N, C-alpha and C positions, 0 to 999 in steps of 0.2 A: 516617508522614506525616499531616498534618492532613486530616480528612475533608471532602469537599465539603459545602456547605450542604444539609441534608436527607439526607445520607448517601450519595447516588449522583451521580456526575458524568454529566450528561445528554449524549447524542450524537444529534443529529437531522440529521446531514449524510449525504446519500446521493446521490452524483453519478451513480449508475447508475439512479436512479428514473426511470421512464417518465412524462413529463409529457403529459397530454392537452391539446393546444393549443386544443381546443374549449371547455375550461372558461372560465367568466367570469374576467376578470382585474381586479386592483386595482393601481393605480399607487402605489408606495411613495414616500414622501418620504425624505430622507437619514436622518432619525432612525429611521424605521420599518425601513429597510434595515439600519442598524446593529444595531437590536434583534433583527431576524431572525437575523443572523449570530451575535450573542452568545448568543441562546437556543440556536441549533443546536450551537455548539461547547462548550456547557456552562458558559460564563462566568456565565450567569444561573441556574444550577442552584439550586433544583429545577424551575424553569419549563420546560415542554415546549412552550409556545406562548404566544400573547397571552392576557391574562387575561379570564376570563368575569366577569360582573357581580358575583358573590358575592365572588371574590377581590379584584376591583378596589375594591369598597366597603370591604372589610375592611382593605385596605392604606391607602386614603385616610383612613379614620376611626381605625384602631387600629395602623397600621404592622405589621400581621401578615397573612399569608395566611389563608384560611379555616380551615386546619388548625392555626392558632396559631403557625406558624413566622414568625420575624421577617423582615419585608420592608418597605422604606420608600418605594419609588417605584413607582407604577402603570405597568405595561407592557401597554398595549392597542393595538389597531390602529385608528387613526382613518380614517374614510372620509367622503365627502360624502353629503348626503341623497340626491342623484341616484343615486349608486352603491348606496346602501343599499336603494333601492326595488327593485332587481333581485337582491338577495342575501338568502337566508334560511338559518336554521340547517338543517344537513343538506347544504348545498352544499359542493363542493370547488372552491376557487378558486385561480388562479395568482397569484403575487405577483411583480410585475415592476417594473422601473425603466428608463425610457428604452429600451424595446424588448427588454430582456433579462429572461427569467424566472429568478428566483433561488430561488424556493421555491413550495411549495403549502401550502394551509391547509384543514383540515377545520373549517368554521364550525359551532360548537356554541352560540354565543350572539351576539345583536345587541341593543344597548341604547344609550340616549341618556344620557350622563353629565351630572351637574350640574357644569359646568366652573368655576363661581364657587366652589363648595364645594371642588373639587379645588385651585383656586388658593389659597384661604384656608388649607387644611390642609397642603398639600404645600409651597407656596412662601411661606406666611405673608403673602401680599398678593394683591390683585386688580389692582394697578397694572400697566398694560401697559408702563410704562417698565422693568419687570423683564423681561429677555430671555427667561427661561423661561416667564413668564406670557404674554408676547406670542406666543411659539411655541405655547403651549397653546391660546390662543383663535384662532390662525390656522389650526390644523389642522382636520381633518374633524369634523363635529358628531355623528357616530354612531360607536360603537366596536364592533369585532368581537372575539370571543374564540374560541379553539380551538387545537388542536395544529398544529404546523408540521413540514415537512420541507424542509431546504435542499438544493437540487439543484445549486447553483453558488455558490461563495464569491465575493464581490466582489473584483475585482482592485484593488490599490492600489500606490503607489510604495514601500511599506515591506515587501514580501513577505518579505525575509530576516529581518526582526524581528517579523513578524506571527505569533506563536506562540499557539496555543490553550492552554487549561488542561491538556489531556492532554500536550502537548509540554513545557510548562514544568515540570510535575510530574516528567516523565521526566528532564529536565535536572537538576533539583534532586537527584534520587536519584543520577544518574550522578556528580555532583560531590560527593556525600557531605554535602550541606548539610542539616542537621536543623532549623535555625531560620533563617527568611528574613523580612526586613522589607520590606513593600511601600511604595512611595512613588508617590502619584498626583500628576500635574501637568498643567496645560494651558499653563504658562508656561516660559520658559527658566529653567534652574537658576541662581540667584544665590548669593551667599556665605552668606546666611542659610539657604537650602535645603541647601547643602553642609554647613553646620555641623550642622544637626539630623540629616541623613543619616549623618554620620560619628559623631555621638553615639550614634545607634541602632546603627551597625556595631560599636561597642564592646561591645554587649550580645548580638549575634547572629552567626551564621555568615556571612550574606550579605545584600546589598541587591538588591532587585528594582525597578529603575527602570522605571516603567510609564506613560509619558506618553500622555495621551488625544490621538488624532489624528483623531477624527471631527469632526462639525460643531461649530463654536464661534462666538462673536461675531465680527462683521466686524473689530473692532479688536484682536482677540487675534493674537499672533504666529503665522503659518501653521506647520503641522506640519512641513513639509519643512525650514524654516529652523531650527526648534527642534531637530529631530533632528541636524542638523549640529553645533549647539552642544553637545548632550548628548555626542556622540561625541568632540568635541574636549576636553571637560572630563574625561570618563572616561579618555581616553588618557593624560593628563598628571597627573591629581590623585587618581586612585582605584586601589586594588589590583585588577588585572585578574582575579585568580582569586577575587574575592569579590563581583563585581557582574555582574548580567545585565540588559541593556537589551532590552526588548520593547515593542511598541506596543499600545495599548488602543484598538481601532477603534470607540469609542463616541461618541455625541453628548453634548455638555455640556448639562446641564439647569439649572445654576446654582441648585440647590435647597438650598444651604447645609447645615444640620444633617441634613436627611433624606438628602441625597446623600452625606454622610460615612458614614452607616450603610450605604448602598447600595454605596459604593466599598470599604468594609471587607469586606463579605460577598463581593463579587466577587473581591477579592484572595485571600480564603480559598479560593475555588474554583480559583484559579490555583496554589494550593499554599503561600501565605504563612502563616506562623505569627504574624506581627506586622504591625501597620499604623500608619503615622505619621499623626497628625492634628495639624496645626499651627494657626496663626492663620487664622480665617475660611475654613476649608476649603470649597471649592466655592461661596464667596460671591460677591456682586456688589454694587457700590454700598454703600449703608448699610442694606440690608434685614435684616441679621442682626447680632447682637452679636458682638464679637471672638472670644469663646470658646464661642459657642452650639453649634458643631459638636462640641465636646468634651463639653459638658454633656449633650447628648441621649443619650449612651451610658449615663448613669445610669438611664435608663428600662428597661434590660435587664440581665440577669445576664450574666456572662462566658460561661457555658455556652450561653446563647441566641445570642449573637453568634458564639462559636466561634473568635475570633481575638483575640490580645492587642493592645490599643491602646496606643500610646506617644504621650502628649500633650506638646507642646512650647509654651513661651512664645514670644512674638514675639522674634526674634533680630536683632542689629544689630552693626555694628562700632563699638567704643568707642575713640576716639582716645587716651584716657588709659590704658586697659588695654592698648592695642596689639594687640587681637585681637577675635574674635567673642565675643559674650556675650548674656545676657538679663537681665531685671530680677532674676532669681534669683541671678545671679552678679556683676553689675556694680553698684557703689555710686555711680557718677558721674551727674552731671546730664545731662538729655536733650540739652543743647546740644553734648555731645561724641559723640552717637550719630549714625552715618551709616546712615540707612534711608530709601529712596525708595519712593514709591508706584508701582504698575504704570503708572498714567497718565503720571506724570512721566518714567519711564524710556522708555516708548514715544515720547513727544514728543522726548526727547533723541535716540533712535535715528533717528527720522524726519528730524531735522536733521543727522544724521551725527555727532552728539556722543557720545563714549563716556562711560558712567557712570563714576564714580570706581572705581579698582581695589579699594577697600574694599567696594564693593557688588557688582561683577561682575568676574570674571576677564577680563583683557584679550583673551585668545583668544576667549572667548565673545562679548564686546562687538563684536569685529571681524567675526565671522560674522553677528551680528544686524544690524549697520549695513549690511554689504554686501547681506544678504538683503532688508532693508527698502528699500534703494536700488533693487534689481532689481524688487521688487514695485511700487514707485511708478512706475518706468519702464514696466513692463508695463501698468499701469492707464492711464497717460498715452497709451500707444500705442493701447490699445483705444478710448479716448475720441476720439482723433484719427481713427481709422478710421470711427467712427460719425458724425462730423460731416459 
């Protein structure tokens, strides 16, 4: 089986750890809590905690940890200036959210980052219209670094599918899968996704469908609705003995090319040997070129990344060909291609309109329409209560 990044699968979960409630506490936001869990279960191997300044700067500037290992996204713990005044290196602090302590941290570093530099190099823009950049500037002004221990894993509605890297690796071995392709998504799977997944399945033993269910943009389809659609799709259109569906409890950063590297390394930690990188992976708006997320891998050798990447062109349904295709296989004019933007699809679903079957399976569309209807009804009810 493929080795974890750095050679060792980290485990920093200890639910028997005695927590001193007299320790100072830091309130985690949703992203920091996701990062805490993913560090602890080994998804972020070789990280054993939030980054100290040396690793942080090396990642921002060079896409490598201080020891030279490839790593593309900085993972530090932001806190406010007020909180920073009472915390110093050498302290042990409790990490909590909404009254629950989820972990402890041995603070080994405290530093003030240059967030504009981080935005320029990681997100390629300082524009706060970019959701990842806005999040960066909204978070605490001071960063903490140091090793963590998770004492309680966050509960979520996906417990049955919330498998850590240790569990997925064991399942892959039990099923005799030697080659596994990972697919990252924050959207419902449409026909173009299905097409490239099945093209990949022609080359490997199995597909690891690994949707991100942590914090996303407000207009992204909620995770619970997406999970229903994934299950309906897998039930009818995929070989059951060659696919595993698990959730990825991470927050979305929308860092485009850098996040593609990040997602590939993480799937290697989960046990994948291959990883799909399609059009505008982890992108948002027009901040990145269509295939920038594929081109960035040219900066590293295959051995440095440690997972085989599968690059795919933009796919669509061609009315003349009568099937799914890409510019590599279809000779016909674009006027015959059915491909809708995520924005247009969301607008259709909100109106209760099903996208054409050439774009989305009818079973998936029905679940998404009903889910969006229930979401809108819930929002209207909340607004009414607050009036």
